[in-house]
C-alpha positions in Angstrom: 30.3 41.9 -46.3 27.6 39.5 -43.8 24.5 41.1 -42.6 21.9 39.6 -40.8 19.5 40.7 -42.4 21.0 39.4 -45.9 21.3 36.1 -44.6 20.9 33.0 -47.1 19.5 29.3 -46.3 21.9 26.7 -48.0 20.6 25.5 -51.1 18.0 22.8 -50.7 17.2 23.3 -47.0 13.3 23.9 -46.3 11.4 21.5 -49.6 8.1 21.9 -50.8 5.0 20.6 -48.1 4.7 16.9 -49.1 0.8 16.8 -50.8 -0.5 13.4 -49.6 -2.8 11.3 -51.7 -3.5 13.5 -54.4 -3.1 10.8 -56.8 -0.4 7.9 -57.9 1.3 10.9 -60.0 2.4 12.9 -57.5 5.0 9.7 -55.5 2.5 9.5 -52.4 -1.1 8.4 -54.1 -2.2 5.1 -53.4 -1.7 3.8 -49.8 -1.0 7.5 -49.5 2.1 6.6 -46.9 -0.4 5.0 -44.3 0.6 0.9 -45.4 -1.1 -1.7 -45.8 -4.8 -2.8 -44.3 -4.8 -2.6 -40.7 -6.9 -0.2 -38.5 -4.2 2.7 -38.8 -4.8 2.6 -42.6 -8.3 3.5 -41.9 -10.3 6.8 -41.8 -10.6 7.6 -38.5 -8.7 5.4 -36.5 -7.1 5.9 -34.0 -6.5 3.6 -31.3 -7.8 5.0 -27.2 -4.8 6.6 -25.2 -5.8 3.7 -22.9 -6.0 1.3 -25.3 -3.2 -2.5 -23.6 -3.0 -3.9 -27.7 -5.0 -6.1 -25.8 -3.6 -7.0 -22.5 -6.0 -6.2 -18.9 -6.0 -3.3 -18.6 -4.5 -1.2 -15.9 -8.5 0.0 -14.9 -9.2 -4.1 -14.3 -5.6 -5.4 -12.8 -6.2 -2.6 -9.3 -8.1 -3.4 -6.8 -11.6 -3.7 -6.9 -12.7 -3.1 -3.1 -11.8 -1.1 -0.6 -10.7 2.8 0.1 -8.9 5.2 1.8 -10.8 7.4 3.8 -9.3 10.7 3.3 -11.5 12.3 6.2 -10.2 9.5 8.6 -8.5 10.8 12.4 -5.0 9.8 11.9 -5.1 9.9 16.5 -1.4 9.6 17.9 -1.7 7.6 20.9 -0.3 7.2 24.3 -0.7 3.8 26.2 -1.8 4.2 29.8 1.1 2.2 30.8 3.6 5.1 29.4 2.0 7.0 31.4 2.7 5.3 34.6 6.1 5.0 33.4 6.3 9.0 32.9 4.9 10.0 36.2 7.5 6.7 38.0 9.9 9.0 36.3 8.7 12.3 38.3 8.2 13.7 34.6 4.9 15.4 35.3 4.3 18.4 37.0 2.0 17.5 39.8 -0.7 15.6 38.2 -2.5 16.9 34.9 -1.5 16.1 32.0 -1.5 17.4 29.0 -0.6 17.4 25.1 1.7 20.2 25.0 3.4 18.2 28.6 3.4 14.8 26.6 5.1 16.8 23.2 8.0 18.7 25.3 8.6 14.7 27.0 8.7 13.1 23.3 5.4 10.5 24.5 4.3 12.2 21.0 5.9 14.0 17.5 3.4 16.0 16.7 1.4 19.0 18.9 -1.6 19.5 15.8 -2.2 15.7 15.1 -5.7 14.6 18.2 -4.3 12.3 21.1 -5.9 9.4 21.8 -5.3 7.2 25.5 -5.1 3.6 24.9 -5.2 0.8 27.4 -2.5 -0.7 27.3 -0.2 -1.2 30.2 -1.2 -0.3 33.6 -2.0 2.6 35.8 -1.5 4.0 39.2 -1.2 7.5 39.3 -3.7 9.6 40.4 -3.7 12.1 36.9 -5.7 14.5 35.2 -5.7 13.5 31.3 -6.4 16.3 29.2 -7.2 14.6 25.2 -9.0 14.3 21.9 -10.0 10.5 22.6 -9.4 7.7 25.1 -10.3 4.5 24.3 -12.9 2.5 27.2 -10.5 0.6 29.1 -8.1 3.1 29.8 -10.8 5.6 30.9 -12.1 2.8 33.2 -8.1 2.2 34.3 -7.9 6.1 34.6 -10.9 6.3 36.8 -10.9 3.3 38.8 -7.5 4.8 40.2 -9.2 8.1 41.2 -7.9 9.6 38.3 -9.7 12.4 35.6 -11.0 12.1 31.8 -11.6 14.9 29.8 -11.9 15.3 26.3 -10.6 18.5 24.6 -13.1 19.5 21.9 
């Protein structure tokens, strides 16, 4: 009867450890399985992990100039012309414009990102606009109509 305690491996399943470089009589002396000559037959010979066989390495192929600033502010932008369009559609309650209102009107996609008002387009409406940043042209266009700008934060 077979039990887990008396199971035997088939004959020859586990061989003796191959002892390399212990003389010609062992059958694994001489080159000791390393082949003839070459870098990999020498003692201490290892090719660095980043070595690419002589082709121009990746570290030298990629661009060397410029970088992406990890601290850059990613503004959501709305032009004054777009604000005028929304005003013409009676989208605003009164003349105050906030980030929350623009988000609800789907003029911006994200409430958390800072909002910047740009000066492209014409504006005739008198609006009180609250945003995180304004361009000089946007500021002058809004204030020339009698409106006001408020910078958040």
